[in-house]
N, C-alpha and C positions, 0 to 999 in steps of 0.2 A: 651735633657733631662738633668735635674740636677743630678750631681753625688751623691747628698745627698739621692736620691731615690734608689740608688743601694743597693743590698743585700751584706752583708759582703763577701759571696762567690764570687760574681761578682767583688767586689773591689780587692780581693786577686788574681783573675785571671788576672785582668787588669794591676796589678803592673809590671809583667815581660815585658809586651808590652811597657809600658810607660818608663821603665828604659832601654830599649834596644837602642843602638846607631842607629839602623835602625827601626824606628817606623812602617814602612810599611812591615817589613819582616814577613814571615809565621813562626810560631812556632808549632812543632808537639805536639799533646796532651800529650804524656808522658813527654816531656820537660816542658810543662806548669805545670804539676803536680809536677815535681821536683823543679822548681823555686818558685812555690807558696806554697809548703809544703802541698798540699791537696791530698786526695785520688783520684784515677782515676774516681770513681763514682761521686765524688763531682765536679770534673772538667767537666765531661760530662753534669751534670745537669746545672752548671753555664754557660757553653758555650751555651747551648740551650736557656737559658734566655737572654743572651747577643745577640744572633742571632735574637731573636724575637724583640729586641729593636733596631736592625740595628746598633749595636756597634761593633760586630765582624762579619766577614764573614769566611766561612769554605770551604775547598776544600779536595778532596780525592786524596792523593798522590799515593797510590798504593793499590791493593787488595792483601792480604796475606792469606795463608792457615794455620790455627791453628790446631795443631795435639793434639789429646787426645785419650786415650785408650778406646776401647769398653769393654763391660763385658767379651767378649771372649779374648780380649787382656790382661785384668787384670788376668783372669784365667790362660792364657798361661804363663804369667810372673810368676805366683805363682807355678803352677804345672809343667811347662816346655812346650816349643813349641812342636807341634806334632812330628817334626823331632827328637827333643831331646828325647822324650818319646819312640819313636821307636828304636833309637840307644841304649838307656838304656835297653830296653826289650831284644834286641839282644845280649847284653853283656854276657848273660849266655848261648848263643848258638843259633842255628837256631830256628825260630818260624814259625808256620803255618800262612798263610796270614789271615785266619779267626780269629786267636787269636789276631793278631795285630789290626784288625778292631774293635774287641771287646773292645779295650782300650779306645775307644772314643764313645760318645753318638751318633755321626753322622758318619757312615761308610765312607761318602764322604770325610771327613777330612783326614782319614787314607789313602784313595786311593790317594789323591793329594800329601800327604807327602811322601808316598812310591814311587810315580812316580818321585818326585823331588830328592829323595835320590838315586834312581836307575840311574837317568840321570847324577848325579854328580859322580857316581862310588862308593858311600859310602856303598851300599848294592848290592847284586845280588840275583836273584830269581832262585832257582834250581828246580829239578824235584819234582813233586807233590805239587808245590806251596810253598815250603819251602823258607823262606827268610833268607839269610846269610849276616852277617856283612862282608864287603869287604874293608873297609877303615875307615877314621875318619869322624867326623861330618864336613860338609862343612863349610868353613870359613865364608860364608855369613850368616849362621844361628847364629854363635857366634857374628858377628857384629850386626845382627838384634836384638839380646837380649840386647846388650849394648845400642842400640838406644831406645828400649822400656823402659829400666830402666831409661834412661835420660829423656824421656817424662814423665814417672810416677813420678819421683822424682824432677821435675823442679819446682822452686819457682814461675816462671812466665811462660807465654805461650811459647811453642816451635813452631817456625814458619818454615814451610816446605821449603820456599824459602831461608832461612838462613842456611840450611844444605848444605853440599857438594853435587855436582851433583851425585856422586857415591851413597851417602846415600839416596838421593831422589829417584833414580832409584830402589834401593833395597827395599825401603818401598812400592813404587807403584807396583813393580813387584810382591812382596809377597802378597800384597792386592788382586791383580788380580787373582793369583793362588788359593787363598783360596776360591774365588767365592763370589757371591752376598750374603750379609747379614752375612757372616762368617769371615769378615775381622777383623784384630786386632785393627785398628785405625779408628777414625772419622776424616774426612777432612772437616773442617768448614771454609768457606770463611769469612774474616773480612776485613773491610776497614781501612786502615791506614790514619788518617786525620791530618790536621794542620789548624791553624787559624791565622788571622791577623786583625788589626784594620780596620774597614770599612772606605773607603775613606770619608772624611768629618767629621770624629769623632773629636770633639773638647775637649774632656775630658783631663785634665792635671793631673800630679802626685800630684800637690799641692791640687787640688780639692779632690782627693781621700783621702789624709791624713786629710784634714779638715773634710770630711764626717765621719771619724772614731768617732767623738765625738757625733754623733747622736745615739739615742736609737732605737732599733728595735722593735720586738714584745713585747707586754705587758705580763709579767710573774707574777705568784702569789707572788714571792719573792719581785719583784719590788713594788707591791702594799702594801705588808706587811711592808717593811722597808722605803717606801716613798722616795726611792733614785732616783725617776724620777723628783723630784722637782728641779727647776732651770735648767733643761736640755730640749733639744728639741728632738722630735721623728723624725725618718726618714720619710720624706713625701711620700705619695702614688703617683704613676704615673698613671694617668688616661689614658695615651696613650698606656700603655703596654697591649697587648692582654691577656685576662685571660687564665689560663690553661684549656686545653680541659678536661672536666669531663669524668671519666670512666663510661661507661654505660653498663648495662647488655645486653647480646644478646645470641642467641643460639650458641651452639658449632659450629665451622665452618663446621665440618663434618656432623652434623645434618642438617645444612642449605643446604649442597650439596645434601644430600639424598632427601630433600624436592624439590629441584630444578630439580633433575633428574626425580622425579615423575611428576612434573608439566610439564616438557618438553615433556615427552612421552604422557601425556594426550593431550597436544596441537597438537601432531602429529597424534591424532586420535586413540590411543590405549586405550582399556578398561582395568581396573586394575583387576588382579586376587589376591585373598587373601586365606590364609589357615593357619593351625596350624604348629608350628615348629616340632611337633611330627607327624611322618607319619608311616603307615605300609610299610613294604618292597614292598607290592604289587604296591603302587603308586610311591614309590621312585625308584624301580628297575624293578619289573616284567612287569608292563604296558609299560615300556620303552624298552622291549625286551632285558634286560640284563640277561644273563643266571644265574641261581641260584648258579652255581659253580664259578661265576666270582670273581677274587681276591679282587675287590672293596667291596665285602660283608664281607671280613675278619674283625674280631674285631679290628684289628690294623688300619683299614681305616675308620670305622664308629663307632658311639656311640650307642650301643643297650641299651634299657631301662631294668632295673632290676625289676621294679614294676610299672605298670603292664607289663608283657612281650609281650602280644599279644592283638590284637584288637578282640573284641567279636562281632562287628557290621560290617557285610560285605554287608549290603543292598545297592543295586545299583552298586556293583562291577561287571564288565564284567569278572568274574573269569574264567568261563568255556571257553570263547572265547580266553582269553590270554593263558590259559593252553594248549588248542589245538594248538595254534600258537607256543608255546615253544616246545611242543612235536612233532610238524610236522604232526599231524593227523587231517584230515578234517578241516584244518585251513581256515579262511576267505580269505587267500591269498595263492598263489601257492608257498609255502616255505617249505624247508626241516626242518625248525626249528633248535633246538639245539640237537634233537635226545636224549633227556634225560627226565627222569620222573619229572613232575612238582609237587612240594610239597606244597599243600595249607596251611599247618601249618607254613611253613617258610614264605609264603606270608603275613601271619597275624602278624609276629613279628614286634614290634614297635622299631623305631630308631629316633634319632635326624636327621631332614631333612639334607641330605648331598648335595642336589642340588635343585635349584629352578624349575627344569624341572618336578618335581613331581606335581607342580601346573598346568603345561601345560597338563600333562596327565589327571588330574581331569577335566580340562576345556574341553578337547577334548571328554571326555566321557559324558559330560553334554549337548550335542546337541548345540554347539556354532553356531553363525551366520556365514553364508558364503555369500560374503567375510567378513572377520573379522580380527581384530588385537587386541592382548591381551598382557599384560605385568604384571610383578610382581617384586617388590624389596624384595627379600626373604633373610632372615638370615639363613645361612647354617652352618653346623658343620662337620668338618673332622679332624681325628687324623693326625696331621702334625707336622713337625719340625718347631718351630717358628724362623723366621729370618726376614730380612728386607723386604721380599716380600711375606711371608707366615704367616698365623695365624690359630689357631684352630677353630675360628668362623669368618665368613665374610659375607658381603652382596653381593648378586648376582642379577644383573638386567637380568631378564629372559623374553623372548618374543616369540610369535608365530604369524605367518601371514597365514591365510587360504584364498586361492584364486586360481581360475582356471587359469592355465597358469603361475603360479609362478615358477621361475627357480633359478638356482644357481647364475646366473648373478644378478637377483633381490636381492638375499641375500648379495652378495659382496657390492653392492651399498648401501644397508641399513646399513651394518656394518661400512663402511667408513663415512657415514653421522652421525651416532651415536657417533663415536669416535671423529670426528672433532667438533661437536656441543656441546657434553656433556663434554668430557675430554679436549678439546682444543689441541688434538694431531695433529701434522702436518706431521709426518713420520710414515707410516704404511706398513706392508707387511703381506701376507698370506702364510701359510704352509699347505700342505696336512695333514690330520689327520684321526684317526679312532675313532669312537664312536659306540657302539653297536646299538644305536637307530637312527642314521642318515647316509645317503649315497646319494650323496657325503658329506664329512665332511671337515672342515677347522679349523685351529687354527689362531687366529687373534693376531698379534704382533704389538706393538708400541715402538717407541724409546724414552726412558727416558733420560734426559740430564745428569744424574749422573750414573744410573744403566745400561744404554745401552738398548738393545732390551729386552723386557719382554712381556710375554703372557698376553693379556687382556681378552681372552675368547675363546670359541669354538662355532661352529655353523654348520648347515647343513640342509638338507631336511629330514624330518622324513621318515623312511622306512615304506612301507606298513604294515610290521609286527607290527608297532606301531599304525598307524592310523586306519587300517581296523577293528581290534578287538574292537576298541573304537567307531566304527560307523562313521568314517570320510573317505570319498573317494576322496576328492580334495587334491592337493599338499599342504603341510604345511611346511613353513620355520620356523626353530627354532634357536634361538641364546641365549647364556648366556654370560654375561660379568661381570668381577670382579669389582664391584663398588668401593671397597677399593682401588684397583690399579688405577682406573680412577681418584679417588680423589687425589691420590699422584701427578698426573700431574697438576690438577687444583690448589692444595694447596701448590705446591712447596716442596713436601716432598721426601726424599730418603729412609725413613724407615717407613714401614707400621704401626709399633707400635706407631708412633707419632700421628696417627689419634685419639687415645684414651687418649692422654696426658691431664693433667691439668696444665702443666707448662705454665705460662702466656707469657713468651718470645716466646715459640714455637707457642702458639695460635696466638699471635700478628703477627708473621711472616706468618702464614697460612692465616690470614685475609688480609695482604698486598698482598700476592701472588694471592689470590682469586680476590681481587679488580683489580689487574693488568690484570688478565685473562679476567675479565668481561669488561674491558675497550675496548678490541679489539674483544671479542667474547661473547657478551651478549646473554643470552637465558632465 
């Protein structure tokens, strides 16, 4: 390729290589930026152009971890770390444990900080739960603040591997103690790269300087003043591959939801649909959840203010469910909850808190036996937003009606869904309790960054659920968090990134999804 066809950025990048006493030596990208006088973004752009023309070749020297503060880290730096806030509160005398927890929006943050201060001997807990100051703020907390200030005020990226081993351990240890999604820092991996002239490149420094006389793109000023006359334009290279055009596409998470739906249909499941607003009857009562259950508290569900209640109860097996709850002449031999069933509460409207409400409606509608049904339901729960929780989420919900269905059948189905949909390769099960299933199980998968996290719950519907709805065969029920499953497929460690509009994050999600599809297409 003629050097005259090179862009000014490309020529500026090549000069340090051609002036080097070792033309075949690798130069790190920051060094190229320094020697060429270009911005790092210009260097990255020009290097990509030169790589596509086989003039430069690139290598990854090492992977480094770039540190940046999360919102929680910035807030802690501004208002004080939890340990600092607690020690400050205790400076006026002993405080009740409940008062200290009230200092923070999340009581778990206070509990972890109190535990760490007690372990270091800075505080002691006396009679009646009174917390006393017993020493000074641990040295590690003061050192942690200095590190956070350094990261917040740095002109360039702070690299974890460039810190001392003691500081690295302090940051990672404190991050673990704060828990998932409540850490102070983001740990983002970045590749440190360098380049060299490709073997066989014949471009010389003289050719580069000669090419400086060529004109580039035509500008309005050039046409207005006719200063192009008597000069030559930089020639086009027909051998250079054109830039890949950016094309519109669905959001990666939207594509994932569509693929989950298609995959379940291919497995023979029929789709269940319904409104996001449900009466408590279908969301709770029909699932044998007692009307005094804590999950019905206003702090756990979103109740509608207008209209407050459903006026249409046609087709509801209200009396059968009421008898089962009260334990009187129930369709099954059950003691029930031995409490009065309130039909008015059953009619209260709420934002659907679980996709299982659709399963209850389907069971009451004379489903086929054997039969398999699923729903991808958007659900709403009052929750503390962090890396693995959100106030609204999608749940993949399913039921299987079949004579002879067993708990072993359920475990095999869960493993199949996790492997084929989320691409999970490490799973385990934990015994669990749900009012509407027995036996019950929680299904956990290992995330490469966040560790073990719950994907969903499952079990066999109790007779107290199925019999009042008119079903007498065993029913397998499972519900999985689609948002968390998408985190595996799309390479995310923060559930909030599923709804981002940031192009860099979206591109990374697309690359991760394409990599997953390469070995696990569905």
